[in-house]
N, C-alpha and C positions, 0 to 999 in steps of 0.2 A: 544529529538527524541526517545531514547531508553526507558527512564523510564516513562515518560508522556504518550507516545504512547501506550506501553503495558498496563499501567495501566488503561488508558481510554477505551483501546478496551475490555480487559477481564472483565472489568466491566460493559460495555456497553452491551455486548453480552448476558448478564444475563437477560436484560429486552426487549431484540428485536431478530427477527430472524437473522441467520447469512447473509443471502442473503440481507435483507434490510441493515445491517450495511455495507456489502461490497459495495453497492450502494451508501450508503453515503460518504465512503472513496473514491470512483471514482471520487468524486468532487474535490478531492485534486488539480488536474492540474490547475483548476480556480483559486483557491486561492493562488497557487504559482505564476501563471501568474500575478494576481494583484499585488503579493508582489513585484515581478520582476519590474513592472511598476511603482510602488509606490516608492521603496526604491532604485532602481538603474536606474530608467528612460528608462527602456527596452520599445522599442515600439512593440506594439502587433497590428498587421494587422489584417484586417477583416478575411483572409484566416486562420490565426492561429486559431481565436475564432472559426470558423466553424469547424476546425480540432479537437479543444478541444471538441466541443459538439458532434461532430459525434463520436469521440472515446468513449464518455460517452455513447450514445446512443448503441453503440455496446457492452459495457461492460455490460449494463443494459439488453440487448437483452439476453446475454449469461446466467446472473445470473438469470432471471425470466422466462427463457424458451420461451420468447415471449409473456408470460402473463401479461402484464403491470397492467392490471385491479387489478388482485389479489394482486400484490404488494401495489398498491396505496390504496386499501381497507382494508389493515392489522389494521391499526390503526392510529392516528394522531401522530404529533411529541410529545415525551414524553422525560422522563429522559433518556432513552436509546439511542434515536437519538442524545439528547445535550452531551452526553458522546462521542459518536462516532464523533461528531463534534469536539469534543477536540482533538481526534487522527487527525483529518484533520488539524486543527491549529497547534498543536504540530509539526507534519510531515513538514509544511510549514515553521515553524520558524527554524526547524533543517536544511532544505533545503537551506534557505535564508542564515543562519548564516554559513553553511558549504562553501557556496560559496565565502564568505569574506575570511574565513580561509584557503581556498584553495589557496589563493594567497602566503601564507609563508608556508604552512605544506602540506606534502604529503597525497594523499587520503588514504594510507595504515596507516600513524600515527593518522591521523585524526579519522579515523574509530576504531583504536584501544584504543585511548583515549575516545572517546565518548561511546563505549561498555563497558569499565571498569568501567566509572563513573555509566553508566545505571545498569550494574550487581551489583554494591555495593548498589545502592538505591533500587533496586528490592529485594535484600536480605532481606531488612527490613520487608515488607509485607510478604515475602514467608516464612520467619521464624516464624511469627504470624500464617500463615496458616499451620503450622506442615510440614516443609520443610525436616527436619530431617529424621521424622518417615517415611513420604511418599517415601524418596529415598531409604530408607533401606528396605522396603517392596516392592519396584517397580520389576518388572519380567525384564530379561535381553532385551526384544524388547522394553520396555518403556526406558532403559536407552540408548539403541542403537539409538533410536530416538532423543534423547536429544542431544546426540553426535552429529547426523548428522545435527539437527537443528542449533545447534552452530556451527559447523565447515563450513557448506556450506550455508544453507538459512540465516544465520546471518552475520558471518564473510565476506565469499566470495560475499554475496548480497550487505551489507553495502558498502564494498570496491569498488565494481563495480559501485554501485550507484553514488557515489562520483566522480569516474573517468569520469562517464558519465555525470555529472554536470559540471566539469571541461573541458570537449571536447565539448559537444553539448549545454550546457546551461540548466538550472534548468526547464524551460517549458518543452522542448523537452524530457527531461528524465522523468518527471511526467507522460507525455503523454503516453510514451512509458509503463509506468507502468500499464496502462488500458489493457495491454495484459494479466496480471496475471489471471482472471478468464477464460480468453481462453485457455491458457496452463493448467489450472487446469482442465478444462473440457476434453481437448486432452490426458492428462495423465491418466484420469479416463477411458477414452476409451481403452487406450493401456493397461493399469496395471489392471483394475477393471472390464473389458469387458462390460462397459456401452455403450449404443448405441450412434453412432455419430449422433446427430440430426441436422436438418437444421437450429436451433436456433443458435447453435454453430458455423455453417457456416458462416450464415449470420452476426452472432455479431462479428466474428473473422475478416470478412471482412471489417465491418464497422470500426473497431478498426484501422486495418492496414490501410484504407482509411483516416481517422482522424490524424494518425501519419504521413502520407505521406503529407497531406496538411499542418500540423504543421512545418514541415521541409522545405516547400516551402519559397524561397525568394521573 
């Protein structure tokens, strides 16, 4: 979940646009839902499937700014897309294994162990790419960003994700994750002065509708 996801992602985005990579990752709720159904016997109603698809449509609307034709015409599936699919599969396995492990381990302990193992494994390729030299020459802004990413975006994010899996289930937690591009767009509006577009509003609404449908009994 930590090592393979990051290895697949940062290698994959060298071969395709970030928007296209984000859209492929948005399909994670489908693979997680299928995994839940196959390995845990969780029943997936038609309403849930509709909710998942609506949330993906919403995320796609935000990421492509409503221009789906430009996205589809970029190029066909290649190495980059396959690597990003590796992200989806590794995150699915991470989520499903976590669901089993959470029966006996707290979300905090599980996140700590997985992050520690992932960090050790990531150090190997990082050292090969000049980690020590890059850190020694990095400005304080970059080091501050690293601390923020490690303490909040990674540590708190992983802990809260597993707590969500524990409380509301893997499918619902994964669907809520499709709000990521929506929040990214809203933060860009607030902090970077970008214009709030109709696609952000429409896409965000679709994701919220998708989440709402998925949580219906």
